[in-house]
C-alpha positions, 0 to 999 in steps of 0.5 A: 447459516445466514442468507444475504440477498443481493440488493438488486435481486428479489429471487432467493435463487440468487442469494448468497449463503454465508456462514454466521462466523468467519476466521480473522486476525484480530488485535485488541491492543497495541504492540508487536506481532504477539498482539495478533490472534486468529479467531472466529468472529461474526461475519459482517454485513454491508451497509448502504453504499457498501459491498461484502467481499470474500477476501481471496488475498490481502496485502501486507504494508508498513501501514499495517505495522504502524497500526498494530504497534500504535506508532508513532503515538501522535497518530493514535487519535486517528486509530484509537488511543488504547486500542485500534477502533478497527480490530481487524488489520489490513486494508488492501485486498482482492476478492469476490463480491458476495453481497450488496448493501443498498445503493451498491448497484454499480457492482454485482454478486460474483464480480471480481474486485480489488481495492480498500476494505475495512479489515482485510485480514479476514475471510470476509470484509466490507468495502465502500463502493467508492474504494473498489474497482473491477479487477483487470482480467489479466490479474490473479487475486494475489497480484491484484491484492498487491496493488491498492495501498502500495501502487496508489501511493506510488502513483500519487507520489510520482504523478501528483506530487513529483510531477515526473516528466519524460526525460527527467532523472528520478531517484527512488529510495526503498526501490525494492519494496511495495511502494518503491517498486511501483514508483520505479515502474510508474516513473519509467512508464512516464519516460524518466531515467530511474535510479533505485536505492536498495540492498545489493541482494535486491538489485536484480529486482530493481533493474527488472522493474525498469531502473537503469541503475541500482545503488546499494545503500549498505555500501554507498551513501547516494548523497555522496555521489556527484549525480543530480536528480530532478525528482527524488521519491524517498520511501521510508527513508532515513537520510537527512533532508538537507543531504537529499536536497543537495543532490537535487537539481536547483529546481528539483523536487523531493517527495517524502513517502512515510518515514521510519526514523524519529522515535516512538512519539513522532516517527518520521513526521519531524523530518517531513515537516522539516522538509516543508519548512526548508522548502519555503526558503529554497527554489527546490520543492521539498515536501511529503504527503499522507496517502488516502485510501481512496479508489480514485487511482484504481482505474488508472492502475488497472489501465497501466496493468492492462497496457503492460506499463507496470506489473504487480510486484507480488513476492511472497504469498502466505496463509493468514495464520502467518500474518505476524511472521510476514509483518516481522519479515517486512519490518526486517527488510527480508521481503522482496516486492509485496507480500500477500496473505490468503485468508481463505486457505 
């Protein structure tokens, strides 16, 4: 057994005893979910400005699939050419601090935290203190783990790039998913009249999140309707930018969040850069952003949760050994809301 003493303490009775190995999901190459294997690996230790957390719950999002698959190819230089530099998938988590590295005195051993970690599909993970925050007291670990990646992205899309204001008409595509579900709630909390695009089977969820209307993408092309929107938050969308632009108001804003069309080489990037180019010749603002795993928005999200303005969209909770199945279900559109995994089960 390994004994790690918290950096702020000199007493052995406050030390946390940790096992030398832990169970984790590991991938040694790119591909489908068959590249994911659960195996014992050494328990990590925190460096300066880091904490070690026991992961109670970890979120599942599209980014996990992209890194697992190594797609699109143009992003591989960021994560590893032939295999991922970080062999453990997962980023967002909720858990308990079990050890502190040097200069990590903002947190205490035993504190419940949530945020971004390095490889959260494991029993223990290292996280930078700048990428975590104290958990709201009202949240369970499952609900806290459903927030960091998806809700932070939605917050940035709605407030930073969409600049949604009270009274505006807002359209959110992918409104029943992780990012889309939070985008609906945040826009509603900011006073907008929100329409969500999702499958008919998930229309009740979209309306429960605050949307005044839900449109079934399987039967209705929203760009054929006469409605016009001040802001469109397009989450993992496939509709041509020119069609989305025509249902914006003359000075409206389109914010593209991810994209799943365009092939293995560029993914949706050609669509995103095309939107930026089109925006140069229009009064409409058309663009995209790539969200960063920063802890800057976690405090705002905690405040929104505590005030009741938004709620976690946790829909599926499974043990760690079902990570592959859960990712497959996510890609196939079989999940409602956000899925989380339990590494400690």
